[in-house]
C-alpha positions as CSV (number, residue, x, y, z in Angstrom):
1,M,57.8,43.3,123.1
2,A,61.6,43.9,123.3
3,D,63.7,40.9,122.4
4,P,63.8,38.7,125.6
5,A,67.5,38.2,125.0
6,R,68.1,41.9,125.4
7,V,65.7,42.1,128.4
8,R,67.7,39.4,130.1
9,D,70.7,41.6,130.2
10,D,68.9,43.7,132.8
11,F,68.7,40.7,135.2
12,P,72.2,39.6,136.2
13,I,70.9,36.7,138.3
14,L,69.9,34.9,135.1
15,G,73.5,34.5,134.2
16,R,74.3,32.3,137.2
17,E,74.6,28.5,137.4
18,V,73.0,26.0,139.7
19,D,75.3,23.1,140.4
20,G,77.0,23.6,137.2
21,E,73.8,24.0,135.1
22,P,72.6,27.3,133.7
23,L,69.7,28.7,135.6
24,V,66.3,28.4,134.0
25,Y,64.0,30.4,136.3
26,L,60.4,29.3,135.9
27,D,59.0,30.3,139.3
28,N,57.9,33.8,138.5
29,A,54.3,33.4,139.8
30,A,55.9,33.1,143.2
31,T,58.6,35.9,142.8
32,T,60.0,37.6,139.7
33,Q,63.6,38.6,139.4
34,T,64.6,42.3,139.8
35,P,66.3,44.3,137.0
36,T,69.3,46.4,137.6
37,Q,67.3,49.5,136.9
38,V,65.1,48.8,140.0
39,Y,67.9,47.7,142.2
40,D,69.9,50.9,141.4
41,V,67.0,53.0,142.6
42,F,66.8,51.0,145.8
43,R,70.5,51.4,146.4
44,E,70.5,55.1,145.5
45,Y,68.0,55.8,148.3
46,Y,70.4,54.3,150.9
47,E,73.5,55.9,149.4
48,E,72.1,59.4,148.9
49,Y,69.0,60.3,150.9
50,N,68.2,57.7,153.5
51,A,66.0,59.3,156.1
52,N,62.5,58.8,157.6
53,V,59.6,60.4,155.9
54,H,57.2,63.1,157.2
55,R,59.2,63.3,160.4
56,G,62.2,65.6,159.9
57,I,62.6,69.3,159.0
58,H,65.8,68.7,157.1
59,G,66.9,68.1,153.6
60,L,67.2,64.3,153.5
61,S,63.8,63.8,155.1
62,H,62.3,66.2,152.6
63,E,63.8,64.3,149.7
64,A,62.7,60.9,151.0
65,S,59.2,62.2,151.7
66,V,58.8,63.6,148.2
67,A,60.1,60.4,146.6
68,Y,57.9,58.3,148.7
69,E,54.8,60.3,148.0
70,E,55.6,60.4,144.3
71,A,55.9,56.6,144.4
72,H,52.3,56.4,145.6
73,E,51.2,58.7,142.7
74,R,53.2,56.5,140.2
75,I,51.5,53.3,141.4
76,A,48.1,55.0,141.3
77,E,48.8,55.9,137.6
78,F,50.0,52.3,137.0
79,V,46.7,50.8,138.0
80,G,44.4,53.6,136.7
81,A,43.4,55.1,140.1
82,S,42.5,58.7,139.3
83,G,42.4,59.6,143.0
84,G,46.2,59.4,143.2
85,L,48.1,58.8,146.3
86,E,45.0,59.0,148.6
87,E,43.8,55.8,147.0
88,I,47.1,53.9,147.3
89,V,48.2,52.3,150.6
90,F,51.6,50.7,150.8
91,T,51.6,47.4,152.8
92,K,54.3,44.8,153.3
93,N,52.6,42.4,150.8
94,A,49.2,41.6,149.1
95,T,48.3,39.4,152.1
96,E,48.5,42.4,154.5
97,A,46.4,44.4,152.0
98,V,43.6,41.8,152.1
99,N,43.8,41.7,155.9
100,L,43.6,45.5,156.1
101,V,40.2,45.5,154.3
102,A,39.0,42.4,156.1
103,Y,39.6,43.9,159.5
104,G,39.1,47.6,158.7
105,F,35.8,47.0,156.8
106,G,34.7,43.4,157.4
107,M,35.0,43.2,161.1
108,E,33.2,46.5,161.5
109,E,30.4,45.9,158.9
110,F,29.6,42.2,158.6
111,G,27.1,40.4,160.8
112,P,24.7,37.5,161.0
113,G,22.6,37.3,157.8
114,D,25.4,38.8,155.7
115,N,27.5,36.8,153.3
116,V,30.9,37.0,151.7
117,V,31.4,35.5,148.3
118,V,34.8,34.1,147.1
119,T,35.7,31.6,144.5
120,E,37.0,28.0,144.5
121,M,40.3,29.2,142.9
122,E,41.2,31.8,145.6
123,H,44.7,32.0,147.1
124,H,44.8,31.1,150.8
125,A,45.7,34.8,151.5
126,S,42.2,35.7,150.5
127,L,40.2,32.6,151.2
128,V,41.5,32.1,154.8
129,T,41.2,35.8,155.7
130,W,37.5,36.0,154.6
131,Q,36.8,32.7,156.3
132,Q,38.1,34.0,159.6
133,V,36.2,37.3,159.3
134,A,33.0,35.5,158.5
135,R,33.4,33.1,161.4
136,R,34.1,36.0,163.8
137,T,31.2,38.1,162.6
138,G,28.6,35.5,162.1
139,A,28.5,36.1,158.3
140,E,28.2,33.2,155.8
141,I,30.9,32.5,153.3
142,R,30.0,31.2,149.8
143,Y,32.0,29.9,147.0
144,V,31.6,30.4,143.2
145,R,32.3,27.0,141.5
146,V,35.0,26.4,139.0
147,D,34.1,24.3,136.0
148,E,36.0,21.4,134.5
149,E,37.9,23.7,132.1
150,G,39.1,26.1,134.9
151,H,36.5,28.9,134.3
152,L,34.3,30.4,136.9
153,D,30.7,29.2,136.7
154,M,29.0,32.6,136.0
155,E,25.5,31.2,136.4
156,H,26.5,29.9,139.8
157,A,27.9,33.3,140.6
158,A,24.6,34.9,139.9
159,E,23.0,32.4,142.3
160,V,25.3,32.9,145.2
161,I,25.6,36.7,145.0
162,D,22.4,38.2,146.4
163,D,21.1,41.2,148.3
164,D,22.8,39.9,151.5
165,T,26.2,39.8,149.9
166,R,28.5,42.4,151.5
167,M,31.7,41.6,149.7
168,L,32.8,39.7,146.6
169,S,36.5,38.8,146.7
170,V,37.9,37.4,143.4
171,A,41.3,36.6,142.0
172,H,41.7,38.4,138.7
173,V,44.0,35.6,137.5
174,S,44.3,32.1,139.0
175,N,47.8,31.2,140.2
176,V,47.2,27.6,139.2
177,L,44.8,27.5,136.3
178,G,46.0,30.6,134.5
179,T,42.4,31.7,134.1
180,V,41.8,35.4,133.5
181,N,38.5,36.0,135.3
182,P,35.8,38.5,134.0
183,V,36.2,40.8,137.0
184,A,34.3,43.7,135.3
185,E,31.3,41.4,134.8
186,L,31.5,40.1,138.3
187,A,31.8,43.6,139.7
188,E,28.7,44.7,137.9
189,L,26.8,41.7,139.3
190,A,28.0,42.4,142.8
191,H,27.3,46.1,142.6
192,D,23.7,45.4,141.4
193,H,23.2,43.8,144.8
194,G,24.9,46.5,146.7
195,A,28.0,44.5,147.5
196,L,31.6,45.7,147.4
197,V,34.3,44.1,145.2
198,F,37.8,43.1,146.3
199,V,40.1,42.1,143.4
200,D,43.2,40.0,144.2
201,G,45.6,41.4,141.5
202,A,48.7,39.5,142.7
203,Q,48.8,37.5,139.5
204,S,47.5,40.2,137.1
205,V,49.0,43.6,137.9
206,P,52.5,42.2,137.1
207,N,51.7,40.8,133.7
208,R,48.8,42.7,132.0
209,P,47.2,46.1,131.9
210,V,45.0,46.7,134.9
211,D,42.6,49.6,135.3
212,V,40.7,49.6,138.5
213,E,38.2,52.1,137.3
214,A,37.5,50.2,134.1
215,F,36.9,47.1,136.3
216,D,34.8,49.2,138.7
217,A,36.8,47.5,141.6
218,D,36.3,48.9,145.1
219,F,39.6,47.4,146.3
220,L,42.6,45.8,144.6
221,A,45.7,44.2,146.2
222,F,49.0,43.2,144.7
223,S,52.7,42.7,145.6
224,G,55.9,44.3,144.4
225,H,58.0,41.1,144.4
226,K,55.8,39.6,141.6
227,M,56.3,42.6,139.3
228,A,60.1,43.0,139.1
229,G,60.1,45.0,142.3
230,P,61.5,44.4,145.8
231,T,60.1,42.1,148.5
232,G,58.5,43.7,151.6
233,I,56.2,46.0,149.7
234,G,52.5,45.4,148.7
235,V,49.8,47.7,147.6
236,L,46.1,48.2,148.5
237,Y,44.1,50.3,146.1
238,G,40.8,51.5,147.6
239,R,38.2,54.1,146.6
240,R,39.0,57.2,148.6
241,H,35.6,57.4,150.3
242,L,35.9,53.8,151.4
243,L,39.4,54.3,152.8
244,E,38.1,57.4,154.6
245,E,35.3,55.5,156.2
246,M,37.3,52.4,157.2
247,E,38.9,51.8,160.5
248,P,42.7,51.3,160.6
249,F,43.9,48.0,162.2
250,L,47.5,49.1,162.9
251,Y,48.1,51.9,165.3
252,G,51.0,54.1,166.2
253,G,53.1,56.9,164.7
254,E,52.4,58.5,161.3
255,M,48.8,57.2,161.2
256,I,47.5,59.7,163.8
257,R,46.4,63.3,163.4
258,H,46.0,64.3,167.1
259,V,46.6,62.5,170.3
260,T,45.6,63.3,173.9
261,F,45.5,61.2,177.0
262,E,41.8,60.8,176.4
263,G,41.9,59.6,172.7
264,S,43.2,60.0,169.2
265,T,42.1,61.0,165.7
266,W,43.4,59.5,162.5
267,N,45.4,60.9,159.6
268,R,44.0,61.1,156.1
269,P,44.5,58.2,153.7
270,P,46.8,56.7,152.8
271,W,48.9,57.6,155.9
272,K,46.0,56.5,158.1
273,F,46.9,52.9,157.2
274,E,50.7,53.1,157.2
275,A,51.5,53.1,160.9
276,G,55.1,53.4,161.9
277,T,58.1,53.8,159.6
278,P,56.8,52.6,156.2
279,P,58.7,50.6,153.5
280,I,60.3,53.8,152.1
281,A,63.1,52.3,149.9
282,E,60.8,49.5,148.8
283,G,58.0,51.9,147.8
284,I,60.4,54.1,145.8
285,A,61.8,51.0,144.1
286,L,58.3,49.7,143.3
287,A,57.6,52.9,141.4
288,A,60.8,52.2,139.4
289,A,59.5,48.7,138.7
290,A,56.3,50.3,137.3
291,D,58.5,52.5,135.1
292,Y,60.5,49.5,133.9
293,L,57.4,47.5,133.0
294,D,55.7,50.4,131.3
295,G,58.9,50.8,129.3
296,I,58.3,47.3,127.9
297,G,54.6,47.9,127.6
298,M,52.0,45.9,129.6
299,E,50.2,44.8,126.5
300,A,53.5,43.3,125.3
301,V,54.2,41.7,128.6
302,A,50.8,40.0,128.5
303,A,51.2,38.8,124.9
304,H,54.7,37.4,125.6
305,E,53.5,35.5,128.7
306,N,50.5,34.1,126.8
307,D,52.7,33.0,123.9
308,L,55.1,31.2,126.2
309,A,52.2,29.5,128.1
310,Q,50.6,28.4,124.8
311,Y,53.9,27.0,123.6
312,A,54.5,25.2,126.9
313,M,51.1,23.7,126.8
314,R,51.5,22.4,123.3
315,R,54.9,20.8,124.2
316,L,53.5,19.3,127.4
317,E,50.4,17.9,125.7
318,E,52.6,16.1,123.2
319,R,53.6,13.8,126.1
320,D,51.3,10.9,127.1
321,D,52.5,11.0,130.7
322,V,51.6,14.6,131.4
323,T,48.3,16.1,132.6
324,V,47.9,19.8,132.2
325,Y,45.4,21.8,134.3
326,G,43.5,25.0,133.6
327,V,41.9,26.7,130.7
328,P,42.3,25.0,127.3
329,R,45.1,25.7,124.9
330,G,44.2,28.5,122.5
331,E,42.4,30.5,125.2
332,E,44.1,33.6,126.7
333,R,45.8,32.7,129.9
334,S,48.4,34.1,132.3
335,G,52.0,33.1,131.8
336,L,51.9,29.9,133.8
337,V,51.1,26.2,133.3
338,A,50.4,23.7,136.1
339,F,50.8,20.0,135.3
340,N,51.7,16.6,136.7
341,V,53.8,13.8,135.3
342,D,52.2,10.3,135.9
343,G,53.7,8.5,138.8
344,V,56.1,11.3,139.9
345,H,55.2,13.4,142.8
346,G,55.7,17.1,142.2
347,H,58.3,17.4,145.0
348,D,60.4,14.7,143.4
349,L,60.0,16.2,139.9
350,S,61.0,19.6,141.2
351,S,64.2,18.0,142.6
352,V,64.9,16.3,139.3
353,L,64.4,19.5,137.4
354,N,66.6,21.4,139.9
355,D,69.5,19.0,139.0
356,R,69.2,20.6,135.5
357,G,69.2,24.1,136.9
358,I,65.4,24.5,136.3
359,A,63.4,26.2,139.1
360,V,59.7,25.5,139.2
361,R,57.2,25.4,142.0
362,A,55.6,22.2,143.3
363,G,52.9,21.7,145.8
364,D,49.4,23.2,146.3
365,H,50.5,26.8,145.6
366,C,48.5,28.0,148.6
367,T,45.3,26.7,146.9
368,Q,44.5,23.5,148.8
369,P,40.7,23.7,148.2
370,L,41.3,24.1,144.5
371,H,43.5,21.1,144.3
372,D,40.9,19.2,146.3
373,R,38.4,20.3,143.6
374,L,40.8,19.0,140.9
375,D,41.2,15.8,143.0
376,I,45.0,15.9,143.0
377,P,47.4,16.3,146.0
378,G,49.4,19.1,144.2
379,S,50.9,20.1,140.9
380,V,54.1,21.4,139.3
381,R,53.9,25.0,138.1
382,A,56.1,26.6,135.5
383,S,55.5,30.3,135.3
384,F,57.1,32.8,132.9
385,Y,58.0,36.5,132.8
386,V,59.4,39.1,130.4
387,Y,62.9,37.5,130.3
388,N,61.9,33.9,129.6
389,T,62.2,32.2,126.2
390,E,61.0,29.3,124.2
391,R,64.4,27.8,124.5
392,E,63.9,27.6,128.3
393,V,60.5,25.9,127.8
394,D,62.3,23.4,125.6
395,A,64.8,22.8,128.4
396,L,61.9,22.1,130.8
397,I,60.4,19.6,128.4
398,D,63.7,17.8,127.7
399,A,64.2,17.5,131.5
400,L,61.0,15.6,131.9
401,E,62.4,12.6,129.9
402,N,62.8,9.5,132.1
403,A,61.5,11.4,135.1
404,R,60.5,8.2,137.0
405,Q,63.9,6.6,136.4
406,R,65.7,9.8,137.5
407,R,63.5,10.1,140.6
408,D,64.5,6.5,141.6
409,E,68.2,7.3,140.9
410,L,68.0,10.4,143.0
411,V,66.6,8.6,146.0
412,A,69.2,5.9,145.7
413,S,72.1,8.4,145.2
414,D,74.8,9.1,147.7
415,R,72.9,12.4,148.6
416,F,70.5,10.3,150.6
417,H,71.1,7.7,153.4
418,D,70.7,4.1,152.2
419,R,67.5,3.7,154.3
420,F,65.6,6.1,151.9
421,A,66.0,3.8,148.9
422,D,65.4,0.7,151.0
423,H,62.2,1.9,152.5
424,Y,60.9,3.5,149.2
425,R,61.5,0.3,147.2
426,A,60.1,-2.0,150.0
427,P,57.9,0.1,152.3
428,R,57.0,-1.4,155.6
429,N,53.5,-1.2,157.0
430,A,52.0,0.3,153.8
431,G,48.2,0.4,153.8
432,A,45.4,0.9,156.3
433,I,44.9,-1.3,159.3
434,A,41.6,-3.0,160.3
435,D,40.7,-1.3,163.5
436,P,42.8,1.8,164.2
437,T,42.5,3.7,167.5
438,F,43.1,6.9,165.6
439,T,44.0,8.1,162.1
440,K,45.8,11.3,161.1
441,H,45.9,12.8,157.7
442,S,48.8,15.1,156.6
443,A,46.3,17.7,155.4
444,E,45.6,18.4,159.1
445,T,49.2,19.6,159.5
446,S,51.5,22.0,157.6
447,C,53.9,19.5,156.0
448,G,52.4,19.9,152.5
449,D,52.3,16.2,151.5
450,D,49.3,13.9,151.2
451,G,49.3,10.8,153.4
452,E,47.6,9.2,156.4
453,F,48.7,7.2,159.4
454,F,46.6,4.5,161.0
455,V,47.5,3.6,164.6
456,E,46.2,0.9,167.0
457,I,47.0,1.5,170.6
458,D,46.9,-1.4,173.2
459,D,47.7,-0.5,176.8
460,G,49.5,2.6,175.8
461,T,51.7,0.8,173.2
462,V,51.6,1.1,169.4
463,A,50.3,-2.4,168.7
464,D,49.8,-1.8,164.9
465,I,50.5,1.0,162.5
466,G,50.0,1.6,158.8
467,F,50.2,4.4,156.4
468,E,48.9,5.4,153.0
469,S,50.8,7.9,150.9
470,Q,50.3,10.0,147.8
471,S,53.4,11.9,148.9
472,C,56.8,12.2,147.3
473,A,59.4,9.3,147.4
474,V,61.2,10.9,150.3
475,S,58.2,11.3,152.5
476,T,56.9,7.9,151.6
477,A,60.2,6.3,152.6
478,V,60.3,8.3,155.9
479,A,56.7,7.3,156.7
480,S,57.8,3.7,156.3
481,M,60.9,4.2,158.5
482,V,59.0,5.9,161.3
483,S,56.1,3.3,161.3
484,E,58.7,0.5,161.6
485,A,60.5,2.3,164.4
486,L,57.3,3.0,166.4
487,R,55.7,-0.4,166.3
488,G,55.8,-1.9,169.8
489,E,56.8,1.4,171.3
490,P,54.9,3.5,173.9
491,I,52.7,6.0,172.1
492,E,54.7,8.8,173.9
493,R,57.7,7.8,171.7
494,A,55.8,9.2,168.7
495,L,56.0,12.7,170.2
496,E,59.7,12.4,169.4
497,A,59.2,11.3,165.9
498,E,61.1,14.1,164.2
499,E,64.2,13.4,166.3
500,L,63.7,9.7,165.8
501,I,63.8,10.2,162.0
502,E,66.9,12.4,162.1
503,G,68.6,9.7,164.1
504,L,67.6,7.0,161.6
505,V,69.0,8.9,158.6
506,D,71.8,10.7,160.5
507,G,71.1,14.0,158.7
508,H,72.1,12.4,155.4
509,Y,69.8,14.0,152.9
510,P,69.9,17.2,150.8
511,D,68.8,20.3,152.7
512,L,66.5,21.0,149.7
513,R,64.3,18.1,150.8
514,R,64.3,18.9,154.6
515,D,60.6,19.5,154.7
516,C,59.9,16.2,152.9
517,V,61.9,14.4,155.5
518,R,60.4,16.2,158.5
519,G,56.8,16.0,157.3
520,P,55.8,12.5,158.3
521,G,57.3,13.0,161.8
522,E,55.3,16.2,162.2
523,V,52.1,14.3,161.2
524,I,52.6,11.3,163.6
525,A,53.7,13.5,166.5
526,E,50.7,15.7,166.1
527,A,48.5,12.6,166.0
528,A,50.1,11.3,169.2
529,R,49.6,14.7,171.0
530,D,45.9,14.7,169.9
531,H,45.5,11.1,171.3
532,L,47.2,11.8,174.6
533,D,45.3,15.1,175.0
534,A,42.0,13.3,174.5
535,R,43.0,10.7,177.1
536,H,44.2,13.3,179.6
537,P,42.3,16.5,179.0
538,A,43.3,18.0,182.3
539,T,46.9,18.1,181.1
540,A,46.2,19.0,177.5
541,R,48.3,21.6,175.8
542,T,47.2,25.2,176.0
543,D,49.4,26.5,173.2
């Protein structure tokens, strides 16, 4: 691969600082940076031929239409789709691409007795979508197990995929474990039973050669913003005959062929699935991103990412206080490493690293069931791309030194109200209570932390309250604050928990940790609503 130092020159953002520290961007599995060569194509569209496609009989519209159609052809070439543009649908992201197939095919074709097979390592975009379609159609959803080393259990896959399987949906690469799954082998197994195969390529198309026909995939989804392209653009590859048979799930202009007051007929693929004004500039820029990556060489991209991941794993495994997840060192993996530091929640560690200009991702990475399988509330993920270097990995490792002490200093710093340090060091009401009227786990809400409230109600008043927390230092302190404030109060007061917390800390905390502060309030407020709704069902919420 080209020297990463020279590649970095194409990405001006990498020269910026974060609070006086040079940026070390290690959150590429979420979103990669965009090179000047791609941004220039995006800007050129708006400066020189901005017009709607397939609509106007004038020069600008013609230029835009040609460039937009050529972008479909270029992406088809990039993923090995010999059917060209008729097999490439532009969506707003990979999630929409999954939903397009789930609704256009699954809702029409699945029924009782059928099953959909996914894996325990799937991203929520895939897992949740197939769950919902299965629920609505009466189909069963099955999960291929992940073994202790982060591989799919292929013997188990052979058990759960059977003649009633209608769809196998599998992540080509895990966004947590780094596992590169044997999608061609899985496709053969599924096809032997007459099932279709949907490949989630969000973590593979950006960083390794992908050939949909070599995989024998029926569908493939990926996003532009993970492959040096713009946001707001995703791709669905589908075999042409399947796209022709599928029903669209968005209706309007562009996707129709003929309309009368009595009915409508649909355009041919891909336009059949691109209702309304499509992401024109984004699609054209995505083709430029494919050109950029091919200029580096996808084999070289994959090798560079693997080398950095192996180096990062070796450095992390040298530390006694770090646990690394996923396939073992020495085995090919994607360019990411998920890990935890003993005694330091990922949200706190991410803040500590941010103080050094290091951007990582912390949480469950939209894979809650996988983290449940690993028996951890979340993890920290460092992910690499074409511009990252071993020196940046070293910066990450160096920044892990004294992580607990720096976490404590952070909470006690003048960036936080004094109450945070007080309640973190000496939490009130920590632990379960003997006979709670109700409990509420944070997993039942969207706050992203891991904790539970226990509440005893006596004559409408909070007589006793406790909490258990595997959350970050900030959320743990807030849980202590709100439990202390609610004891002895009417349960209705808990409905105002978020406002109560803001009053206690007077807005004195970094905006970066806003969700950590608001999370416990969201949990206890939702618990109070549930309790009150159960007591007074006639006045329960309808939202």
